[in-house]
C-alpha positions in Angstrom: 0.0 0.0 0.0 1.1 3.5 -0.7 0.3 5.0 2.7 0.0 3.7 6.3 -3.4 5.3 6.8 -2.2 7.4 9.8 -2.0 11.1 10.1 -3.6 13.9 8.2 -2.4 16.9 6.2 1.3 17.3 5.4 2.4 14.3 7.5 0.2 12.0 5.6 1.4 13.4 2.3 5.1 12.9 3.3 4.4 9.2 4.3 2.7 8.5 1.0 5.5 10.2 -1.0 8.3 8.3 0.8 6.6 4.9 0.4 5.8 5.6 -3.2 9.4 6.7 -3.8 10.5 3.3 -2.6 8.2 1.6 -5.0 9.4 3.7 -7.9 13.1 3.1 -7.0 12.6 -0.6 -6.7 14.4 -3.0 -4.3 18.1 -3.5 -3.8 20.5 -5.3 -1.4 21.1 -4.5 2.2 19.8 -1.0 3.0 20.3 0.3 -0.6 17.7 0.8 -3.3 18.1 -0.5 -6.8 19.9 2.6 -8.1 22.3 2.7 -5.2 23.0 -1.1 -5.6 23.9 -0.7 -9.3 26.1 2.3 -8.5 28.0 0.2 -5.9 28.3 -2.7 -8.2 29.8 -0.5 -11.0 32.2 1.0 -8.5 33.4 -2.4 -7.2 33.8 -3.8 -10.7 36.1 -0.9 -11.5 37.9 -0.9 -8.1 38.7 -4.6 -7.7 40.8 -5.0 -10.9 42.8 -1.9 -10.0 43.7 -3.5 -6.7 44.9 -6.7 -8.3 46.9 -5.5 -11.3 50.0 -3.4 -11.1 49.4 -1.4 -14.3 46.3 0.8 -14.3 46.3 1.0 -18.1 44.4 -2.3 -18.7 41.8 -1.4 -16.0 41.1 1.9 -17.8 41.1 0.2 -21.1 38.6 -2.4 -20.0 36.5 0.2 -18.2 36.4 2.3 -21.4 35.5 -0.6 -23.6 32.6 -1.8 -21.4 31.5 1.4 -19.9 31.7 3.4 -23.1 29.7 0.9 -25.0 27.0 0.7 -22.3 26.7 4.4 -21.8 26.8 5.3 -25.5 24.9 2.5 -27.2 23.5 -0.3 -25.1 22.0 1.8 -22.3 20.1 4.3 -24.6 18.9 1.5 -26.8 17.5 -0.6 -23.9 15.9 2.5 -22.3 14.1 3.4 -25.6 13.0 -0.1 -26.2 11.7 -0.5 -22.6 9.9 2.9 -22.5 8.2 2.2 -25.9 7.7 -1.5 -25.1 4.0 -1.4 -25.8 4.4 0.2 -29.2 7.1 -2.3 -30.1 5.0 -5.3 -29.2 2.1 -3.8 -31.2 4.3 -3.3 -34.2 5.9 -6.8 -34.1 2.5 -8.3 -33.4 1.1 -6.6 -36.5 3.9 -8.0 -38.6 3.3 -11.5 -37.3 -0.4 -11.1 -37.7 0.0 -10.2 -41.4 2.3 -13.2 -41.9 -0.1 -15.6 -40.2 -3.1 -14.3 -42.1 -1.3 -14.7 -45.4 -0.7 -18.3 -44.6 -4.0 -19.1 -43.1 -2.8 -19.5 -39.5 -5.0 -18.7 -36.5 -4.3 -15.2 -35.2 -5.8 -12.8 -32.7 -5.2 -9.7 -30.6 -5.7 -9.1 -26.9 -9.3 -10.3 -27.1 -8.5 -13.4 -28.9 -9.7 -13.9 -32.5 -10.9 -10.7 -34.0 -12.6 -9.4 -37.1 -10.7 -7.2 -39.5 -12.1 -4.9 -42.2 -11.6 -7.6 -44.8 -13.7 -10.0 -42.7 -16.8 -7.8 -42.6 -19.3 -8.9 -45.2 -21.1 -6.5 -47.5 -24.3 -8.5 -46.9 -25.0 -11.0 -44.2 -24.4 -11.0 -40.5 -24.8 -7.4 -39.3 -23.7 -8.3 -35.8 -20.0 -8.5 -36.8 -18.1 -5.4 -35.7 -14.5 -4.3 -35.4 -13.4 -4.1 -31.8 -11.8 -0.8 -30.6 -8.4 -2.4 -29.7 -7.6 -3.8 -33.1 -3.8 -3.5 -33.6 -3.1 -4.0 -29.9 -1.0 -7.1 -29.2 0.2 -8.4 -25.8 3.4 -10.3 -25.2 1.5 -13.6 -25.1 0.0 -12.9 -28.5 3.4 -12.2 -30.0 5.2 -15.2 -28.5 2.4 -17.8 -29.1 1.6 -19.3 -32.4 3.6 -19.8 -35.5 6.4 -17.4 -36.3 8.6 -16.9 -39.4 12.3 -17.4 -39.7 13.1 -13.7 -39.6 11.6 -13.5 -36.1 14.4 -15.7 -34.8 17.2 -14.4 -37.1 16.4 -10.9 -36.0 16.6 -11.9 -32.3 13.0 -10.8 -31.8 12.5 -13.3 -28.9 15.0 -11.2 -26.9 13.7 -7.8 -28.1 10.1 -8.6 -27.3 11.1 -9.9 -23.8 12.9 -6.7 -23.1 10.0 -4.6 -24.4 7.5 -6.6 -22.3 9.7 -6.2 -19.2 10.1 -2.5 -19.7 6.4 -2.0 -20.4 5.3 -3.8 -17.2 7.7 -1.7 -15.1 6.6 1.5 -16.8 3.0 0.8 -15.9 3.9 0.1 -12.3 5.9 3.3 -11.9 3.3 5.4 -13.6 0.6 4.0 -11.4 2.7 4.6 -8.3 3.5 8.2 -9.3 -0.2 8.8 -10.2 -1.3 7.5 -6.8 1.2 9.6 -5.0 0.0 12.7 -6.8 -3.7 11.9 -6.0 -4.5 11.2 -9.6 -3.0 14.5 -10.9 -0.3 12.7 -12.8 -2.7 11.1 -15.2 -1.8 12.3 -18.6 -4.4 13.7 -21.0 -3.9 11.6 -24.2 -5.6 14.4 -26.3 -2.7 16.7 -25.5 0.0 14.2 -26.5 2.2 15.8 -29.2 5.0 13.3 -29.6 4.6 11.1 -32.7 4.6 7.3 -32.1 7.8 5.4 -32.7 8.3 4.2 -36.3 10.1 1.2 -37.8 13.1 3.3 -38.4 13.2 4.4 -34.8 13.1 0.9 -33.5 15.7 -0.2 -36.2 18.1 2.4 -34.9 17.4 1.4 -31.3 18.2 -2.3 -32.0 21.3 -1.3 -34.1 22.6 0.7 -31.1 22.2 -2.3 -28.8 23.8 -4.8 -31.1 26.6 -2.5 -32.1 27.3 -1.7 -28.4 27.4 -5.4 -27.5 29.8 -6.1 -30.4 32.0 -3.1 -29.4 32.1 -4.2 -25.7 33.1 -7.8 -26.6 35.6 -6.7 -29.2 37.1 -4.2 -26.7 37.4 -6.8 -23.9 38.9 -9.5 -26.2 41.4 -7.1 -27.7 42.5 -6.0 -24.2 42.9 -9.7 -23.1 44.9 -10.4 -26.3 47.2 -7.5 -25.6 47.8 -8.5 -22.0 48.4 -12.2 -22.8 50.8 -11.7 -25.7 52.5 -8.5 -24.6 51.8 -6.8 -27.9 52.7 -3.4 -26.5 56.2 -4.6 -25.6 56.8 -6.2 -29.0 
């Protein structure tokens, strides 16, 4: 629960805000929240190698290879994919839906099987109607059923899992922030001015993640090779 139900006025507001803040920050280890835990982990990962090796050069090189790739490419890509997770799942779901329909496979959205514009007869059953959430696909709709080869070659099982994870956490944090503000944080969708993400946006996002992973691995392997074979001294 967001509040303890005790106190009125400012005291009650402070209690609600603090408790909601802990929900938004998430859990960590010991007495730290999630952000503090990750900060400590990054600090220890950087500190421990410098205490073991006699030359600080390899430590800085490895830190630059891994940290630079995470900050410049992997991190922004994962954040964008997580924040726009619902839009990504809808887009991938629409691609899979078109592929399944073209091959006669069973398909559906969040309400199961649905009726598209092509399915509505000119004459006949007048009870058929298009539901309001056509084009909305959940993670279960995307991962279940038949899938084409490009779905696996493009690593979409990983991307959809990240998008679903980010989408779920975004909803929890928005709900917690909205409850803390007494409902004032609810956004008016009619005032939204940002355009929805496009295929190009998601393509750049996935490229950043993949390129960052390749850069980090290449940087680590090159540093290990240099240290093992003393390339600098040759």
